[in-house]
N, C-alpha and C positions, 0 to 999 in steps of 0.2 A: 554514436559509440557503443561498442559492443560491450556487453556486461558479463562478468565472470562471478561466480560465487565462490567464496572461500570460507573455510570453517576456522574459527578462532577459539582458544581455549578461554575459560572463564576470566582468568587474569588479564588477558589482552581486551576483552569485551568490557571489564570494569574501567580500564584506561580510556577506552573509546567513550564510554558513557560519562567519565569525568569531564571529557571535553565537550560535552553537549550544552549548547547554548539555548536550544529550544526544542519543544517537542516535535516540530516540523522538521528538524534537521535530521537527515539521514545519516547512517553510518558512513556512506561513502562521502558525504559533504564534510564530515568530521575528518576523515582520513585525507581528503584533499587539502584541507587546512593544515593539518600536522605535516604533511609531505611538502607544504608550499607550492601546491599546484593551483593553477587558475581554476575558478568555478566552471563547472561543465555548461556550456551554452545550452538554451532550450532545443536547438537543432540536434545536439549530441545526445539528448535525452530521448529521442525518438527512437522507438524500439520496433524492430522488424517483426512482422506478424508471424505467428506460430504456423507451423506447416510447410515452411519453405517458400511461402508467396514473396514475390518481389514488391507487394503493396506494403506500404509502411502504416503502422497503427501507433498512435499516441496511447500509452497507458502506463499503469503502474506495475513495474516488474516485482515480482515477488518469489520468494523461494520455490513456490509451487506452479507458478505460471504468471502470464500477464493478465491483469484486471484491465481490460480494454476500457479506454474513455467511452464514456455513455453508460457504462454499468450501472444499474440502479441498485441500491442497498436499503434495507429497511430492518426495523427492529421495535416491537413494542416494549417498552421498558418501563415499570411501574405504572402501567395505565397510558402511557403517552407514547404516541407514535413518532419515531425518528426517521426521517428519510434523508439518505446521502446518495452521492453519485460521484463517479470517477471522472475527473475533469482535468485535461491536461497533465496527467501523470500524478494526480493526487486524489484523495478522497476529500469531497467538500461536504461539509455538515455545519449547518447553522452559520454559514459565512466564514468557517474556519477550515484550513487545509491541513490534512493529515497524510503521513507518508506510510501509514500501515493500517490495516483493519483493527488492530489492538489499540492503537492511540486513539482511533475515533471512538471505539468501544469505551475507553477509559474516559473521553469526554462526556459520555452519556452516564456512565455509572459512578464516576469519582473513585474507582478503584481498579486495580489490574484485572484485565479479562483477556481470554483468547478470542481475538476477533474472528478467527475462522469458525468458531463454534457460536460467536455472538450474533453475527449479522447472517441475513438471508439476502440472496440476490434474486432479481427479476430475470426468469429464464423466457427470453423472447420467443424461443421455439415452442415452448408448451404453454406460454403466457401465465405461468404460475410462479409464486415465491418459493425458493428451494434454499436450503441451508448451503452456506458457502463450502463447509465441509464436504458436503456431498459431491460437489462439482470438482473441487481441487484436491480431495484426499482419497477418492475413490480409485 
């Protein structure tokens, strides 16, 4: 399924959030329910790899790019190490699946955080932990 991004005003976003039933539910899931569309199949959630490759990659699409399956995330918070990974299009952390970096960060901190600034990812090329914001916002 091809993914498109749309901007909505605050009033529309509040209406989407009013219909949220769980933290793992995406805005797309909510709109599909409102518009009485069937749930997208796992096959439809496969996202084509960036760079025009015909190879497909399952990952978590975000406004800044695809977080590929297998991406390792980590953060030390209040002296405790938290490790997460992108698996089948979601972030898995402590046995819970999240559809955004920020929601995974909220699980750790118990308050709102910007996940792009909160998490680090393991760069396979350099073999170092790097800030997410460095990879996707530069």
